[in-house]
N, C-alpha and C positions, 0 to 999 in steps of 0.2 A: 320900684324897679329892682331893688336889691332882693326883695321878697320873691319875685318871679325867678330871679337867677338861682336862688337857693332851692326853690321847688323843682326847677328844671334839673339841677344837679342831683337832687335826691332821686328823681325819676330815672335818670341815666344810671345811677348807682344800682338801683333795684333791678333794672334791665340787665346790666352786666352780671349781676349775681345770679339771675335766672338763667342766663345763657352760658354760664360757666360749665365747662365740660365735666362730666362725672369721672371719678377715678377708675382705674383698670378693673378692680374687683367688682365695682358696681356694674360696669359694662358687661363683664363676663356673666354675672348673675342675671342681668336683664335678658341677655341673648339666650341663656339656657332656659329661662322661663318661657320665652317665645317658642323655642324649639319643642319643649315638653307640651305646650298647648296644642301643637299640631299632631293629630293622630297618626299621620304617616311618618313623622320624625321622632315621635315619643319612643324612648327606649333604644334608639339607635346609638352605636358607639361613636359619638361626635365629641371631639375635644375643641374647646373654645379658649383662645389665648388673646388677651388684649394688652397692648403696650403703646401708650402715647397716641391713642386714637386709631391705631392700626390693629385690626382683628384678623387672626389667622384661624381658619377652620380646617380641621384634619379628622380623619376617620373614614368610615365606609357607610354608604347608603345603598338603597336597592337600585335606583335608576337616576337618570339625569334630571328628571323633574324634581325629585327630592333634593338633589344637589343644588339646583338653582333656587329652590324655596328657602333652604338654609341660608344662602347668601343674601337673599332679600331681607330675611328677618334680621340679620346682623347689620346690614346697611341702614335699616330703618331706625336704629337707636340714635338719639341725638349725640352729637359730638364725635361720630365715627368719620374718619377721613378716608380710610381705605379698607377693603375686605379682601384678604388673600384666601381664595377658596382652593384648598388642597384635598377636598373630599374625593374619595374614589368610589366608583359604582361597581357593584358585584355582578350586574347583569352582563351577559356575553351576547354580542350580536349574532344573528342566525348565520349558519355556515353558508347558506345560499347567498346572503348579502356579501360576505367576505369573498366568496368566489367571484361575485360580480365586480367588486371593487378591485380585486387582485389581478384578474385576467380580463382582457378586452373581449367583446363578443366575437364569435367565430366569423360573422359576416364582415367584420372590419379587417380581417387579415387579407393582405393583397394576394397571398399565394393561393387562396381558396378560389377555385374556378368551377363553375357548374359543368357537370359532365353531360355529354350528349345523350339524349333520350333514345338510346338505341338498345334493342334487346341483345343480350348475350346468351350464347349457348353454353350450358353446363356440360362439363366433361363427366360428372358423376350422375348416375340415375337418381331421379327424385321419386319417392314412393307416392302412391296414390293418396295416402292419408295426409302427407305433408303438403301435397299440392292442393288438396281440398281445403285444408286449414289455412293456407297462405292467403293474406289479404289481397284484394284486387289492386292492380296498379292505379295510381291517381295521376291525372294529367298535370304537369307542371312540377312534379316532385323532382328532386335532384337525382335520386337513385331510382332505378327501375324495380319492378316486382321481383325480378330474378336476383337483384343485388341486395334486397332486404334480408335480414337474418331469419333463418327458419324458426318457426314457433317451437317453444319448448314443450315436449309432451307432458301430459299431466302426471305420468308415472315418475318423471324425473324431478318434479318439484319436491322440495324438502318437506317432510311432514311436520305439522305443528305439534310440538311437545307440550302437553298440558303442564301447568305449574304444579310442582309437588307441594301438597299441603304440609303444614308444619306438624311434627310428631306430637301426639297427645301428651299432656302433662301426666306424669306418673302419680297415682294416688296411693297413699299408704293408709293401712288400717291396723288396728291393734287388737289382737286376741287377748281377752282379759285373763288374769290369773284365776286358777280354779277350774279352767275349762278342761274337759276330759279329752285326751288325745289317744286315739286308737291306732296302733301300728301293726303291720303284718310282716313277720320275719321272712327274710330271704335266706339267712344262714341258720342252720340248726345249732342249738346250744344244749350241751350235756354237762351236768354237774360233775360227772366222773372225769371228763376230759378238759373242761374249760379251765382257764387260768385267769386270775385277777388282772385287769388292764386289757384283756383281749377285746378287740372291737368286733362288732357285728353290723350287718346291713339289714335294712327294713324299708318298707314304703308306708306312706300315710294311708290308712285303711278307710277313714271317714273324713269328710270335709271339716275344716275348722271354721266356726262362725265368729262374727263380730257385729254386735248390735243388730242381730237378726239377719244380717247379710252374709254372703259367702266371702270369706277372707282367703282361705287356702283350699283349693280343690284336692280331692284324694288322688293318690298315685305318685306323689313326689317322693324322692329318695330321702330316707332318714338314716342317720348313723348314731351308734351308741357304743357302750363298752360294758364289760363285766366288772362291776365294782367290788363284789365279794362272791366267793364260791367255796363250798365245802362238800367234799364227797362223803357219802355214808360209810362209816367204818364197820369193822367186824364186831360182832356181839352187841355193840351199843353205838349210839351217835346218829344224828340226823343230817341229811343232806340239806344244803342251803345255797340259794342262788339269788343274788342281788344285781339288777340291771339298771343302767342309767342312760338317758338319752343325751346326745351331744349337740347335734345340729340337724337342720333340714335344708335341702336345696330346692329353691323355687325359681324356675325359669332362669337357671344359671347363677342365681345369687344365693350365697350361703348365709343362713341365719342361725345363731346360737340358741339353744333350748335349755331352760332351767325348769326341770320338772322333778316331782317326787319320785324316788326310785321305785322300781318294781321289785317286790320281795316275795320269794316263795320258798317254803320249807317242806322237806319230805317227811313222811311219817316214821316214827321210831319203831324198832323191832326188839327192844330190850325185853319186854314182857314175853314176847313170843319165844325168845331165846331161853328164858328161865323155865317156861313150861316144857320146852323140848328137852332140856337137861333133866328136869324132874321125871319126865316120862321115861327117859333112858335109864335112870337109876332104878325105877320100879321094875322095869323089864329085866334089868340085870340081877336084881335080888331074886326074882322068881326063878330065873335060870340057875343061879347059884344054889338056891334051896333044893332044887331038884337034883343038882349034882352032888352036894355034900352037906346038907343040913344047915345049921346056923352059921358056921364059919364060912361055908360056901355062899350063903346068902349075902354076907358082908362083902366078900370078895366080888361077888357078882354085881352088887349094888355099885361099888366103886368103878368096876369096869363098865357097867351100863351108863353111869354118869359121864365117864370119859368119852364113850361113844356118842352120847347125845351132844356134848359140847363140840366134839369134832365135826359133827354134821352141820351144826349151826355156824361154826367158824368157817366152813367152806363157802358160805354165802355171805352177802352184804345186805345192808339196809336199803331202803327204797331210794333210788336215784331220781333226779329231776331231768326229764328229757323234753325239750321244746323243739319239735321238728320244724322244718320250713313250712311256711304258710300259717303258722300259729299266730293268732291275733292277741296282742297284749294291750292293756289299758294303762295309761299314765295320766297324771294330773299336773297341769302347768303350775309351777310355783311362782313364776314371774310372768308379766305380760310379754307377748310375742308380737313385735311390730314388723310387718312385711308389706311389700308393694303388691297392690291388687293385680291379679291376673284373671283373664276371662275363663279359662278352662285348664284342667290339669292333664297330664299325660295319660294315655290309655295304658294302664299296667297290664291288662289282659289276664289278670289272675282271678281265679275263682274265689268268691267270697265264702268264708265260713259262716255257718248259721248263727253261732253264738260266740262272742269273744270270751277269752279266759281272763 
């Protein structure tokens, strides 16, 4: 008998241990696991709080079905006494339903009374087109055909505006260094008048390529400056002109240019000056010999030399003249990155046959 009592007490103790309610953290973990297993509730911002067998659900779900499902999962956990469902739904009921609930139907208003089905005469004339398009009266309608609103002409309907497509994404290309860049001068440049730092205008004479494709079409504005200039002096000295490019404007955007300078030097006339001075001395000696013998020859030679030098001093060496429409070639020293454009401006200028 005592043995049976001991066995019965052991069985009751095991049963009580099995039915012991889990702690709050275990309850929270079990409910979260149930919610994550549901594909509709997985990833939803749902907060679970458990305290002494009372579970509080808060957050947002998409609809009422998900809200009720979350409460069922929480109440199915052993040891839960109460589920406080504070979940909010993000869906909004249709406007038509709200209007139906907010305002009673028109037929329920006591003030609404059917009007007698009697034709009324209009005071304003009705056009033939409006009369033809008007729907025929129906027996039993509250309003007669004359009381129905006139149809809206097709011309008065608002036109459907097509959706504007998004602007295309701008594509950039790079013209590699070492590429030849031909420009056509707009401003003339003269080594006798130009000053260092003076700017000049030009246009791109030939398109710039990039990997075999067209990067910059011809015709866009180019700007540069005179980097160095020397005018040809009297008797001796050569003229010098050094030009440098600064920028190119493509479709309203300005891009800096780094290119090797264009350098040109005029021919020297020093040798020509010496020949003319010598020729003047010989002629002077001949004239002096005729006039007075040896002494006259010496005087004539000096005078002839002076005359020859004076003639040469009156002129200058060869100057460098670059008129408008002159084509000059530069070489890019650094790559030039620009936004791709479809076509260049029509400069309308006549091309020269051969660039200088």
